[in-house]
C-alpha positions as CSV (number, residue, x, y, z in Angstrom):
1,M,12.3,0.2,-19.9
2,Y,10.1,-0.5,-22.7
3,N,9.0,2.2,-24.9
4,K,6.1,2.4,-27.5
5,C,8.2,1.2,-30.2
6,D,9.4,-1.9,-28.9
7,M,7.9,-4.9,-30.7
8,F,7.7,-8.4,-29.1
9,T,7.6,-11.4,-31.2
10,R,5.4,-14.7,-30.6
11,E,8.7,-16.4,-29.2
12,D,9.5,-13.4,-26.4
13,I,5.7,-14.3,-24.9
14,P,6.8,-17.2,-22.7
15,K,9.4,-15.2,-21.0
16,L,7.1,-12.3,-20.6
17,K,4.6,-14.5,-18.8
18,Q,7.0,-15.7,-16.4
19,D,7.2,-13.9,-12.8
20,L,9.5,-11.1,-12.1
21,S,11.5,-11.0,-9.2
22,I,12.6,-8.0,-6.9
23,Q,15.2,-8.6,-4.2
24,T,14.7,-5.3,-1.9
25,T,15.2,-4.1,1.9
26,L,12.4,-2.2,3.5
27,L,11.7,-1.2,7.1
28,G,14.8,-3.0,7.7
29,H,13.7,-6.2,6.4
30,D,15.0,-8.2,3.4
31,L,12.1,-9.5,1.0
32,T,12.1,-11.4,-2.2
33,L,9.0,-10.3,-4.2
34,N,7.4,-12.0,-7.1
35,T,5.6,-9.5,-9.4
36,R,4.2,-9.7,-12.9
37,W,3.5,-7.6,-16.0
38,G,0.5,-5.4,-15.4
39,V,0.4,-4.8,-11.8
40,F,2.0,-1.3,-10.5
41,S,5.6,-1.1,-10.6
42,P,6.5,-4.5,-11.6
43,R,10.3,-4.0,-12.2
44,A,11.2,-2.1,-9.1
45,I,9.9,-0.6,-5.7
46,D,8.4,2.8,-6.6
47,E,9.6,5.9,-5.4
48,G,6.7,6.7,-3.5
49,T,6.7,3.5,-1.6
50,L,10.4,3.8,-0.6
51,L,9.8,7.5,0.6
52,L,6.7,6.2,2.6
53,M,8.8,3.4,4.3
54,K,11.0,6.3,5.9
55,Y,8.4,7.7,7.6
56,L,6.5,4.7,8.9
57,N,6.5,3.7,12.6
58,I,5.1,0.2,13.6
59,N,4.5,-1.2,16.7
60,E,4.9,-5.1,17.5
61,H,1.2,-5.5,18.2
62,D,-0.1,-3.5,15.4
63,K,-3.1,-4.3,13.5
64,C,-2.8,-2.8,10.2
65,L,-4.3,-2.3,6.6
66,D,-2.5,-2.0,3.3
67,L,-5.0,-0.4,1.2
68,G,-4.3,-1.3,-2.4
69,C,-1.7,-3.5,-1.8
70,G,-0.2,-4.4,-5.3
71,Y,2.2,-7.4,-5.0
72,G,2.6,-6.6,-1.3
73,P,5.8,-4.3,-0.3
74,I,4.1,-2.2,2.0
75,G,2.1,-5.0,3.7
76,L,4.8,-7.6,4.0
77,S,7.4,-5.3,5.2
78,V,4.7,-3.9,8.0
79,A,4.0,-7.4,8.7
80,K,7.6,-8.0,9.6
81,S,7.5,-5.2,12.2
82,C,4.6,-6.3,13.8
83,P,5.3,-10.1,14.3
84,K,2.6,-9.9,17.3
85,G,0.0,-8.1,15.2
86,E,-1.7,-8.6,11.9
87,V,-1.6,-6.9,8.5
88,H,-4.6,-7.1,6.1
89,M,-3.7,-6.3,2.3
90,V,-6.6,-5.7,0.0
91,D,-6.7,-4.8,-3.6
92,K,-9.6,-5.0,-6.2
93,D,-7.3,-6.7,-8.6
94,F,-6.7,-10.5,-8.2
95,V,-3.6,-10.9,-9.9
96,A,-2.1,-8.4,-6.9
97,V,-4.1,-10.4,-4.2
98,E,-2.4,-13.7,-5.4
99,L,0.8,-12.2,-5.8
100,S,0.6,-10.7,-2.2
101,N,-0.5,-14.1,-0.7
102,N,2.1,-15.9,-2.6
103,N,4.9,-13.4,-1.4
104,A,3.7,-13.8,2.4
105,R,4.6,-17.5,1.7
106,L,7.7,-17.2,0.0
107,N,9.0,-15.0,2.8
108,Y,7.7,-16.9,5.6
109,I,4.9,-14.4,6.7
110,D,2.2,-16.0,8.5
111,N,0.5,-12.7,10.2
112,A,-0.7,-10.9,6.7
113,E,-3.1,-11.9,4.5
114,A,-4.4,-10.2,1.2
115,Y,-7.7,-10.4,-0.1
116,L,-10.2,-8.6,-2.7
117,S,-11.8,-5.5,-2.2
118,D,-12.5,-2.4,-3.6
119,A,-11.1,-0.1,-0.8
120,F,-13.3,-0.8,2.2
121,L,-16.2,-2.9,0.6
122,S,-14.9,-6.3,1.9
123,V,-13.0,-5.2,4.9
124,N,-15.9,-4.6,7.5
125,K,-14.0,-3.6,10.3
126,D,-14.7,-0.8,12.6
127,N,-12.8,0.5,15.5
128,Y,-10.0,-2.3,14.7
129,F,-6.9,-0.9,12.8
130,D,-4.1,0.7,14.5
131,Q,-2.8,2.0,11.3
132,I,-4.0,2.1,7.8
133,I,-1.4,2.8,5.2
134,S,-1.5,3.6,1.4
135,N,0.2,4.3,-1.7
136,V,-2.7,6.0,-3.4
137,P,-2.9,5.9,-6.8
138,A,-2.8,9.2,-8.9
139,K,-5.2,8.5,-10.9
140,V,-8.2,7.8,-8.0
141,G,-10.9,10.1,-8.5
142,R,-11.4,12.8,-5.7
143,E,-15.1,11.3,-4.9
144,Q,-13.3,7.9,-4.6
145,L,-10.9,9.5,-2.2
146,S,-13.5,11.1,0.0
147,I,-15.4,7.4,0.0
148,I,-12.0,6.2,1.3
149,L,-11.1,8.6,4.1
150,Y,-14.7,8.3,5.8
151,D,-14.6,4.6,5.7
152,A,-11.1,4.6,7.0
153,Y,-12.1,6.9,9.9
154,D,-14.7,4.4,10.9
155,A,-12.3,1.6,10.5
156,L,-9.6,3.0,12.7
157,K,-9.5,2.6,16.5
158,P,-9.3,5.9,18.6
159,G,-5.7,6.8,18.6
160,G,-5.4,5.1,15.0
161,K,-3.4,6.7,11.9
162,I,-3.7,6.7,8.6
163,T,-0.6,7.5,6.3
164,F,-1.0,8.4,2.6
165,V,1.7,8.8,0.3
166,T,0.6,10.7,-3.0
167,I,1.8,12.4,-5.8
168,N,2.4,16.2,-5.1
169,G,-0.8,17.2,-7.0
170,L,-3.0,15.8,-4.4
171,R,-1.4,17.1,-1.3
172,N,-3.7,20.2,-0.8
173,F,-6.6,17.8,-1.4
174,I,-5.4,15.3,1.2
175,K,-4.5,17.9,3.5
176,D,-8.2,19.6,3.2
177,N,-9.7,16.2,3.6
178,F,-7.8,15.1,6.5
179,K,-8.7,17.8,8.4
180,S,-12.4,17.5,7.4
181,V,-12.6,13.9,8.4
182,F,-10.2,13.5,11.3
183,G,-9.9,17.0,12.5
184,N,-6.1,16.9,12.4
185,Y,-3.3,16.8,9.5
186,K,0.5,16.6,9.6
187,K,2.8,16.4,6.5
188,L,5.7,14.0,7.2
189,K,7.5,15.0,4.0
190,Q,7.3,16.3,0.9
191,G,9.8,15.3,-1.8
192,Q,10.3,16.3,-5.4
193,K,7.1,14.3,-6.5
194,Y,5.4,12.9,-3.5
195,T,4.1,13.8,-0.2
196,I,3.8,11.7,2.9
197,S,0.3,12.7,4.9
198,Q,-0.8,11.6,8.4
199,A,-4.0,12.0,10.7
200,I,-5.1,10.5,13.7
201,K,-8.6,9.5,14.7
202,Q,-9.0,11.1,18.0
C-alpha cells in the first residue's frame, strides 16, 4: 500500500498505467479481473464485497442489477450464477464500465453487460429485476440514497429483493429507509465494519 510520502518518477508512469490483475473466487466461480488505478479497490476485492458474497442467493433465471459495478466483481460472479438470466451492471465512471465489459469478455461471460448510468438514470426498467445488489459507497449522500431506494422499488418485480452492503455507520439509515420504502427489512449480517441489509418488494 502506498502512503502519502511515496514519490514516483517519470520512469514509473508507464508501469502505473498498466492494468492490474486480480485472481479471485466469488460465489464459487473463479474469475480473472483486470483493474486500474483510480477505480475502487484496484489491488484486491474489498472486504465489503467479500462479506456480501457470503449472503447472496442467486437463481439461474434471475435478472439482476449491479448498481455501482466498478470493475465488475459482483456483477460478473452473479452472472456466472444465473446462466439462464441476465445481469445489468451500471456505473457513472466510464473507466469502470469499460473494465467491466472487458472483464466479461475475459471470463467468457455473455449474459452480463455494463453501461454508463448515474444510479438508475439510464436503467429505465420497471418491474423487471429479480434482484438489485450494491456495495454502496460510504460517501454517497443520504439524499442520493433515498432517490436510489425509490427507483429500486420501481425497478424490482413483485417479490424481488434488494441487497446492500454498507459501512456500519449507514446501517440504521438503511434499516429505516428499507422499512419506509419496502415495508420490511432484514439484517443478513453485521460484521466489524460492514452490514448486509435486504428488503423485498411485496
